[in-house]
N, C-alpha and C positions, 0 to 999 in steps of 0.2 A: 577232317581232311587228312593231311599228311602228318606224320609224327614230328617232322622237322620244322614245319611252317604253320603260322596262323595267317590265313588268307583273307584279304579284303577284295571285294568286287566293286569295280568302278566301270561306268559305261557312258558313252556319248548320249545326247538327248534325242537321237534319231529313233524313229519307230522300231526299226529293225533291232537296234542295240537294246532298247528297252524290253522288247519281247524276248530276246535271247537272255537278258539278265534275269527275267522272271523264271525262265526254265532252270537256270543254274541255281537261283535262290531256293527253288523247290527241291533240288536234288542234293545240295551240299550245304555244309555249315560255313558261316562267314563271321568275321569280326569287323568292327569299325576300323577304318584306315589307320587311325592313330594307335591302334593296338596290334596291327598286322606286322608280319615279317616279310610278306610277299604280296604283291598285288596282281590281280587278273584284270586286264583292261579290255573292254569291248568297244570297238569303233574302227576308225581308219587311222592312217598315218598322222593326220592332223590332230586327232584326239590324243594319240599317244604322245606326240610332241608337247601338247598342252599339259598332259599328265606329268611328264618328266620335268617340264619347267616349273610346275607347281611344287614338285618335290624339291627342286633346287631352291626355290623361293623359301620353302619351309626349313631348308637345311636338314632335311631327313629324307634320304633316298632309300627306296626299297627296290629289290629285284622285281621286274615286271614281265609277266607272261601275257602278251597281247593276242587277241583273236580278231580277225578281220571281219568287220561288218560295215566297212566303208567302201571306197571306190577302188583304190590301188592296193593298199595294204602291204606295201613292200616291207615294212618293219614289223609286220604282224604274222602270226600263225593262222592256219585255216580254222574257221569256226567249226566247232563240234562240241556238243554237251557231254559226249561219252568219254569215259576213262580219263577224266581231267587229272585225277591224282597221279595216274601212271605217266601221263604226258609231262607233268611238272617234274616228276622224279627222273625221267629220262632226258629232260631237256638239256641242250647245250647252252652254256653260259658265255655271254660275250660282254666285254667291257667297252663302253663307248665314252670317250673323253671329249667333252665339249670345248669349244673355243670360248674365249672371253673377249668381248668387245668393249673397249673404252673409248667413248666419243666425247668430243668437246664441241659445243655449238658455237655459232658466231656471237652469241650473247654471253659466252663464257661458262655456260652450265656444263658440268661433267656428268655423263650417264654411262653406267656399266650394265651390260646384259650378257648372259651366257647364250651360246648358239650351238645346238646339237648338230644341225645340218650345215649351215653356212652363215657367214656375215657378208652382206652385199651392200655396195654403195650404188645408188641410183640417182640419175638426174631427175629433178623435180619439174622442169619446164621443157619446152620444145628444144631448147639449146643443149648441145652436148656438154658433158662435164669435162673439166680440165683438172687432172689429178697428178700430183707428184707421188711416186711410189718409193718407199724405203724398206730395206730388208736389214734387220738388226742395226737400225739407225744409219745405214748407208744408203745414199740415194742411188737407186738402180735404174730409175726411169724419171728423168726430169719433167717430162710432160706426157701423160696418157690422155688422149682425147677420145671419149667413148660415151656410150649410154650408161655405162657403169662397169663395175668389177666386183668379183666375189672371191672369198676365201672359203674353201670347203673342207670339211673333215672327210675321212674315208666313208663313214656311214652316210654322209650327205652327198657323196660324189655322184650318185645315180639320180639325184633330184634336180634342182635348179642348175647345178653345175653341168650336168650332162646335157640339159636342154640348151645351155649356152656353148655347147661344143667343147666342154672341158673333159679331162681324162677321168676314167673310172679308176679309183684307188682301191687296191685290196685292203680288207679290213685291218690286217696286221702290218700294213706298210709303214706306219709311223710317219706319214707324209701329209702335207696340206696342198691342195690344188688352188693355185691362183689363176683365175680365168677372167679375161675381159668380156664385156657384154657389148657387142656391136662396136668394136674398136674402129676409129677413123684414122688415128695416128698414134703410134706407128702402125701402118696398115697390115704388116705381115706378122705382128706379134700375136701369138695365140696362147700366151700364158706361160706358167712355170709350175714345176712340182718342187716343193721345198720341204726340208726336214721339219718335223712337227715342233722341234725346239725353237724354230725361227720365230722372230717377232716381226710382223708385217705392219707397216704404218702407211697411212695415206694423208696427204695434205691437199685440201681443196684450194686450187690456185685462184679461183675467182668466185668466192662463195656468195657474194651478193648478186652479181649479174647472172651467174650460173649455179644456182643453189643445188645442193646434193643432200639426200637423206641416207641414213645408214640403218640397215635392217638386220637384226639378229634373229634368225628364224622368222617369227611372226611379230616381233616387236620393233617398232620404227622410231627413230630419232630424226626429226626434221632439221634442216639448215645446219649441217655440221661443218666444222672448219678442219678438224683433224680426227682421225680414227686410228686406233691401234688394235691389233688382233694377235692373240697368242693362245696356245693351249693352256687350259686350266686343269692341271692334274689333281687338284684338291676337290674337284666336282665330278668324279667319275660316276657313271651310271651302269647298271647291269640289266641286260635284256636276256630273256630266255626263249629258245627256239626249239621246236621239234627237230630231232637230228636229221630227218630227211628234208627239212626246209630251213636249214641253218642260214644265218645272215651272210656268212662269208661265202657260202656256195652261191647264194643269190647274186651277190655283187660280182663274183667271178663270171657267172653265166650271162650277166647283162652285157658283157663284152662281145657276146656272140648273138645278141638279139638283133633282129632285122625288122 
């Protein structure tokens, strides 16, 4: 492949991704993932998140060049089997810094997960959640009554955060979006934009009667009592994009989508 990298090919289990992988396997040379210095991922955004989380779990992260064979593919490049070496050589590099969620359950168990897109707190029953919100250990909202609330990275701000009417954050903004989900009280609070060095904490005010779950991307912790969220600079990830489809440009243009 390239003189600078040993490439590994990974793909989702879908029929389309498997067929595309076969094409690339026949055209190029590959090494096992544990020997690689860069990974090419075939699938959708969900598969890419799974891939990045698996790297964080193994504590060995590689730059990833993704190609979309899923539904949305916001974090992916366009699929093409042609000129792969040139595309990787020309690609723009983006660093994505995940959040770290530290949750304590009502039973006293402590669980920690990384979140590349967002950490969300969600009601588990028909009753609304009641949450106390703290910023850097200071109570900024004694009671937030809502279906939930989420803290989003810039990379994740166009995902669940945007669907919840949260702001789109430029990739280099060094900010975290704090966005309520169907807030009932205070009725007019629409969230906040906080510096990424901020530590955000939530305390569930009635965790037995009104149970709440905490979700870091795709990983859920049920029946939480407190949750803390902060940027984890030690776990930065690298994504590669074609210059004409770079992630920062996509996020900017999402502000003009109708």
